[in-house]
VOVEX-376640 format. One record per residue (C-alpha): x, y, z negated. Coordinates in nm, 3 decimals, always signed. Each point is the difference from the previous one (the first is absolute). Layout:
+---------+---------+---------+
!       u !       v !       w !
+---------+---------+---------+
!       X !       Y !       Z !
...
+---------+---------+---------+
//
This chain:
+---------+---------+---------+
!       u !       v !       w !
+---------+---------+---------+
! -20.638 !  -6.995 !  +4.948 !
!  +0.326 !  +0.123 !  +0.118 !
!  +0.252 !  +0.124 !  -0.231 !
!  +0.185 !  +0.184 !  +0.265 !
!  +0.097 !  +0.360 !  -0.080 !
!  -0.273 !  +0.242 !  +0.131 !
!  +0.149 !  +0.223 !  +0.285 !
!  -0.325 !  +0.148 !  +0.141 !
!  -0.352 !  +0.084 !  -0.103 !
!  -0.255 !  +0.050 !  +0.276 !
!  -0.316 !  +0.176 !  -0.081 !
!  -0.351 !  +0.025 !  +0.140 !
!  -0.145 !  +0.355 !  +0.043 !
!  -0.387 !  -0.003 !  -0.069 !
!  -0.086 !  -0.129 !  -0.344 !
!  +0.374 !  +0.056 !  -0.109 !
!  +0.082 !  +0.366 !  +0.059 !
!  -0.357 !  +0.107 !  +0.048 !
!  -0.320 !  -0.131 !  -0.115 !
!  -0.131 !  -0.327 !  +0.138 !
!  -0.235 !  +0.008 !  +0.322 !
!  -0.150 !  -0.313 !  -0.127 !
!  -0.112 !  +0.179 !  -0.333 !
!  -0.100 !  +0.309 !  +0.185 !
!  -0.218 !  -0.215 !  +0.238 !
!  -0.174 !  -0.204 !  -0.288 !
!  -0.096 !  +0.327 !  -0.207 !
!  -0.135 !  +0.166 !  +0.323 !
!  -0.191 !  -0.301 !  +0.065 !
!  -0.155 !  -0.002 !  -0.343 !
!  -0.090 !  +0.361 !  +0.028 !
!  -0.195 !  -0.105 !  +0.316 !
!  -0.165 !  -0.288 !  -0.141 !
!  +0.183 !  -0.264 !  +0.204 !
!  +0.155 !  -0.317 !  -0.109 !
!  +0.367 !  +0.082 !  -0.045 !
!  +0.129 !  -0.347 !  +0.089 !
!  -0.206 !  +0.000 !  +0.326 !
!  +0.118 !  +0.343 !  +0.081 !
!  +0.363 !  -0.106 !  -0.050 !
!  -0.052 !  -0.281 !  +0.229 !
!  -0.154 !  +0.214 !  +0.276 !
!  +0.247 !  +0.278 !  +0.006 !
!  +0.338 !  -0.177 !  -0.093 !
!  -0.099 !  -0.366 !  +0.118 !
!  +0.176 !  -0.279 !  -0.202 !
!  +0.297 !  +0.199 !  -0.103 !
!  +0.197 !  -0.286 !  -0.126 !
!  +0.026 !  -0.127 !  +0.357 !
!  +0.105 !  +0.157 !  +0.327 !
!  -0.277 !  -0.058 !  +0.245 !
!  -0.202 !  +0.165 !  +0.295 !
!  -0.219 !  +0.219 !  -0.225 !
!  +0.014 !  +0.364 !  +0.137 !
!  +0.179 !  +0.147 !  -0.302 !
!  +0.287 !  -0.260 !  +0.035 !
!  +0.012 !  +0.067 !  +0.371 !
!  +0.001 !  +0.374 !  -0.089 !
!  +0.301 !  -0.059 !  -0.254 !
!  +0.197 !  -0.170 !  +0.284 !
!  -0.053 !  +0.268 !  +0.234 !
!  -0.201 !  -0.206 !  +0.258 !
!  -0.306 !  +0.234 !  -0.010 !
!  -0.046 !  +0.368 !  -0.087 !
!  -0.211 !  +0.133 !  -0.283 !
!  -0.313 !  +0.069 !  +0.207 !
!  -0.010 !  -0.365 !  +0.106 !
!  +0.070 !  -0.147 !  -0.335 !
!  -0.286 !  +0.241 !  -0.152 !
!  -0.255 !  -0.105 !  +0.269 !
!  +0.065 !  -0.375 !  -0.067 !
!  -0.015 !  +0.033 !  -0.365 !
!  -0.328 !  +0.183 !  +0.005 !
!  -0.135 !  -0.278 !  +0.225 !
!  +0.104 !  -0.242 !  -0.257 !
!  -0.167 !  +0.194 !  -0.260 !
!  -0.327 !  -0.005 !  +0.180 !
!  +0.030 !  -0.379 !  +0.039 !
!  +0.077 !  -0.062 !  -0.366 !
!  -0.166 !  +0.282 !  -0.184 !
!  -0.279 !  +0.085 !  +0.224 !
!  +0.099 !  +0.360 !  +0.061 !
!  +0.321 !  +0.185 !  +0.107 !
!  +0.263 !  +0.149 !  -0.232 !
!  +0.246 !  +0.254 !  +0.070 !
!  +0.336 !  -0.184 !  -0.129 !
!  +0.203 !  +0.333 !  +0.004 !
!  -0.273 !  +0.199 !  -0.184 !
!  +0.033 !  -0.272 !  -0.266 !
!  +0.373 !  +0.025 !  -0.028 !
!  -0.005 !  +0.377 !  -0.017 !
!  +0.043 !  +0.000 !  -0.370 !
!  +0.366 !  -0.086 !  +0.063 !
!  +0.078 !  +0.325 !  +0.132 !
!  -0.036 !  +0.172 !  -0.341 !
!  +0.210 !  -0.258 !  -0.180 !
!  +0.341 !  +0.091 !  -0.137 !
!  +0.341 !  -0.151 !  +0.022 !
!  +0.106 !  -0.262 !  -0.257 !
!  +0.314 !  +0.171 !  -0.114 !
!  +0.104 !  -0.311 !  -0.203 !
!  +0.068 !  -0.194 !  +0.318 !
!  +0.186 !  +0.311 !  +0.165 !
!  +0.221 !  +0.003 !  -0.318 !
!  +0.029 !  -0.373 !  +0.015 !
!  +0.113 !  +0.003 !  +0.355 !
!  +0.261 !  +0.273 !  -0.065 !
!  +0.131 !  -0.189 !  -0.282 !
!  +0.042 !  -0.310 !  +0.232 !
!  +0.213 !  +0.191 !  +0.246 !
!  +0.201 !  +0.187 !  -0.272 !
!  +0.082 !  -0.362 !  -0.138 !
!  +0.142 !  -0.090 !  +0.359 !
!  -0.292 !  -0.206 !  +0.111 !
!  -0.156 !  +0.018 !  +0.350 !
!  -0.355 !  +0.109 !  +0.019 !
!  -0.272 !  -0.042 !  +0.264 !
!  -0.350 !  +0.070 !  +0.074 !
!  -0.211 !  -0.251 !  +0.156 !
!  -0.342 !  +0.111 !  +0.079 !
!  -0.323 !  -0.115 !  +0.177 !
!  -0.117 !  +0.326 !  +0.171 !
!  -0.167 !  +0.157 !  +0.299 !
!  +0.182 !  +0.214 !  +0.259 !
!  -0.263 !  +0.261 !  -0.042 !
!  +0.068 !  +0.018 !  -0.388 !
!  +0.371 !  +0.079 !  +0.056 !
!  -0.024 !  +0.371 !  -0.011 !
!  -0.190 !  -0.018 !  -0.335 !
!  +0.180 !  -0.251 !  -0.209 !
!  +0.361 !  +0.055 !  +0.101 !
!  +0.024 !  +0.359 !  -0.165 !
!  -0.139 !  -0.139 !  -0.325 !
!  +0.327 !  -0.108 !  -0.141 !
!  +0.350 !  +0.090 !  +0.125 !
!  +0.062 !  -0.300 !  +0.206 !
!  +0.371 !  +0.079 !  +0.087 !
!  +0.095 !  +0.052 !  -0.332 !
!  -0.151 !  -0.314 !  -0.149 !
!  +0.046 !  -0.265 !  +0.265 !
!  +0.286 !  -0.135 !  +0.218 !
!  -0.267 !  -0.143 !  +0.251 !
!  -0.371 !  +0.029 !  +0.053 !
!  -0.185 !  -0.279 !  +0.180 !
!  -0.356 !  +0.126 !  +0.123 !
!  -0.219 !  -0.298 !  +0.121 !
!  -0.147 !  +0.218 !  +0.287 !
!  +0.358 !  +0.075 !  +0.121 !
!  +0.127 !  -0.362 !  +0.009 !
!  -0.316 !  -0.181 !  +0.083 !
!  +0.004 !  -0.227 !  -0.304 !
!  -0.180 !  +0.028 !  -0.318 !
!  +0.017 !  -0.170 !  -0.350 !
!  -0.028 !  -0.267 !  -0.087 !
!  +0.136 !  -0.114 !  +0.332 !
!  +0.332 !  -0.163 !  -0.109 !
!  +0.181 !  +0.171 !  +0.299 !
!  -0.056 !  +0.353 !  -0.130 !
!  +0.169 !  -0.071 !  -0.339 !
!  +0.297 !  -0.167 !  +0.189 !
!  +0.014 !  +0.304 !  +0.221 !
!  +0.006 !  +0.238 !  -0.320 !
!  +0.275 !  -0.220 !  -0.151 !
!  +0.195 !  -0.005 !  +0.329 !
!  -0.001 !  +0.380 !  +0.016 !
!  +0.116 !  +0.056 !  -0.337 !
!  +0.264 !  -0.252 !  +0.029 !
!  -0.089 !  -0.224 !  -0.285 !
!  -0.130 !  -0.357 !  -0.063 !
!  -0.349 !  -0.089 !  -0.152 !
!  +0.171 !  -0.138 !  -0.311 !
!  +0.162 !  +0.316 !  -0.060 !
!  -0.325 !  +0.212 !  +0.028 !
!  -0.295 !  +0.092 !  -0.205 !
!  -0.322 !  +0.102 !  +0.157 !
!  -0.283 !  +0.233 !  -0.150 !
!  -0.355 !  -0.004 !  +0.150 !
!  -0.357 !  +0.044 !  -0.131 !
!  -0.154 !  -0.273 !  +0.249 !
!  +0.011 !  -0.326 !  -0.153 !
!  +0.038 !  -0.177 !  +0.333 !
!  +0.304 !  +0.224 !  +0.082 !
!  +0.173 !  -0.106 !  -0.323 !
!  -0.068 !  -0.366 !  +0.075 !
!  +0.145 !  +0.046 !  +0.347 !
!  +0.313 !  +0.169 !  -0.128 !
!  +0.064 !  -0.283 !  -0.242 !
!  -0.058 !  -0.255 !  +0.277 !
!  +0.288 !  +0.139 !  +0.185 !
!  +0.228 !  -0.022 !  -0.313 !
!  -0.045 !  +0.346 !  -0.162 !
!  -0.076 !  +0.077 !  -0.352 !
!  -0.302 !  +0.215 !  -0.009 !
!  -0.208 !  +0.222 !  -0.234 !
!  -0.377 !  +0.061 !  +0.034 !
!  -0.135 !  +0.348 !  -0.083 !
!  -0.338 !  -0.026 !  -0.157 !
!  -0.282 !  +0.215 !  +0.114 !
!  -0.047 !  +0.239 !  -0.289 !
!  +0.240 !  +0.288 !  -0.087 !
!  +0.095 !  -0.169 !  -0.339 !
!  +0.129 !  -0.297 !  +0.217 !
!  +0.290 !  +0.228 !  +0.120 !
!  +0.201 !  -0.040 !  -0.331 !
!  -0.065 !  -0.371 !  -0.011 !
!  +0.147 !  -0.047 !  +0.361 !
!  +0.292 !  +0.233 !  -0.079 !
!  +0.088 !  -0.223 !  -0.323 !
!  -0.028 !  -0.304 !  +0.225 !
!  +0.234 !  +0.133 !  +0.252 !
!  +0.250 !  +0.113 !  -0.280 !
!  -0.001 !  -0.356 !  -0.118 !
!  +0.071 !  -0.137 !  +0.346 !
!  +0.290 !  +0.262 !  +0.046 !
!  +0.158 !  -0.075 !  -0.343 !
+---------+---------+---------+
//
């Protein structure tokens, strides 16, 4: 592990500043009597990879929301035997609150003189909903949205892009995300990284791990 001083922290959005979409989908699948693991695979694809699954293409800005939805419904019919509405299953996220601990953490990093970035896999159609949730201009020196740049985690190129735009090296940066594959991807390009677990109690654990890396 690098012992270079940390000059920057890059955060994910969903699952860090708000509740995880993966957790929301698992809970919704359970209420519908569906196998959560199968539903995760149907809706999000193999999320530790960057593939041609419709959700991945949506996050790279290659297809619009309607196309992605129709293709996911078709996958559900094939895998589950009936259609599912992916965005109905994710609707629970709309009522979730902001994790103020991470907002405070981000402010503290900027106050300490570190660069801060947001690197999010997202859909262009979701922008008007997620961007107002937290004060992006106050918290981050730069925001990389996968749908705007045509690259998504864990493609190493998107991590390098985020680092370049912040003007820091991987060895000087800590990355925070809730998806294990994205954390593995960050470490593969040389960043130190913190995985945020799926439950609210995991927030304090992740913040303590981040503190240790910053010490």
